[in-house]
N, C-alpha and C positions, 0 to 999 in steps of 0.2 A: 617811537622811531618814526621818522618821516621818510617817505620814499618818493622819488621822482624817476621817471623814465625819460631818457633823452634819445632822439634819433641820431643818425651818424653825423648830422650837422650841429649837434649840441642843442637842438631845440627841445623844450620840454613838451612831451606828448601826453603824459599821464602822471598823476600824483595820487597819493592815498589821502585818507581823511586826516591822518596825523599831520601831514604837510599843510593841508587846508586849515586845520585848527591852529597849528603853530604860526602860520602866516596871519591869520585873523587876530590872534592874541598878540602879535608883535608888530602890527602895522605894515604888513606886506602890502606894498603899493600897486603890484601888478593886478590887472584885472583877470579874472578867471583863474586865480591861484597860480599864475604864471604860465598857464598853458599857452604855447605859441611863442613864449620868450626864449631867447638864446641864453642858456645857463652859463656857457663859457664867458660871455661878456661881463658877467658879474663875479668872476673869479679873479684872483691875482694872475699875473702873466705866468708864473711858475705853475700854478694849479691848472690853468688852461692848457699850457703845453703838455702837462702830465696826462690830462684827460684826452687830449688829441692823440697822444701816443697810444693810449688804451683803445680809442676808436679805431686807430690805424693797425692795431694788432702788434705793436712794438713792445707792449707790456701786457701782463695777464691780469693785473689787478692794481688797485691803488687805494691808499688810505691816507688821511690827512687830518691832523688834530689842529683846530683853529679856534680862535676866540670868536664869540657871537654875542658880544655884550650889548645890552640896551641901556637905556638911562636908569632903569631901576636896579639892575643887577649885572654882575659879571657872569658870563655863561661860556662854557667850553663844549664844543662838539667835535665829534669824529665822524668823518664821512668815509665810507667804504664804497668803492665803485667797482663793478664788474661788467664785462661785456655781455651783451644779450645773446650773441651767437659767437662761434669760433671762426667765422668768415668775415674778415675785415673788408671795407669799413663796416662797423657795426654800431648799433645803438648802445646805450649804457643803463645799468640799473644803479641808481645812487641811494644809499641808505645812510641817513644821518642820525647819529645817536647823541643824546644830551648827556654828557658825563660830568657835569658840574659838581654833582654831590659826591662824586668819587675822587675828585681832584685833591691833591695834597694841600695842606695849609699854605697860605701865601699865594694861591693861585688866582687871586683877583687881579693880577698883573694884566696890563692891556694886551701884551704880546707874549707869545710862548717864550721867545728869546729873553724876555725880561724876567722870567721866573728865576729864583735863586737856584744854584747848582743841584742840590738834592731834590728840590721840588720839580725842576725841569726834568731830571732823569726819571722820576716817578710818573710824571705826566706822560712822557713819551712811552714808558713801559706800559701804563694803563691803556693808551691808544693802541699799542701792539696787541694786547690781550683782546680788546674789542675786535680789532681787525682780524686776528687769527680765528677767533670763535665764529665770527660772521663768515669769513671765507671757508671755513670748515663746513658750516651749514650749507653754504651755497654749493660747495663741491659734492657733498652728500646728495643734495637734491638733483644736481646735474647727473650724477652717476645713476641715481634711481630712474631718471627719465631716459637715459641712454642705454640702460641695460636691456638686452633683448628680452621680449616677452617669451615666456614659456609656451611652446606649442604642443598641442596633443600629438602623441606618436601616431604614425600612419596606420598602425593596427588598432588604434582606439575606436570606440563607437563614434566619435566625432568625425572620423574620416570614412565611415562606411556608408 
């Protein structure tokens, strides 16, 4: 999994080692693993608009299945994006998953829309499974951090 953190303007402010390794193995031309680059400028207009809606608080999460082919092989990725805070405008946490090995036969197509009917449905269902599992884990972590910490009762030795 590769991770990138964006600020509220779409600028990459942090990445994990997986992002750096993936970039190095696949000819990433950005210096410093893309830190300081505007991620939104490298998305399709539709993806950029959806990410801006997330930054602005008009949506709660986002996922997208997309081809990430290189000259050696066809590759499919799912990106799941969530806001860093609940106060818009907010930065984003982007998690990219390589699901190529889980894709149905015939998934070497260049575009998702070019997949045959049954393969297209299976690919979209797979992306939804990755999305829901990831969003569930993020929600649990948010609840864990948001839960009030237990405090000692006033009559406990800690308050004497």
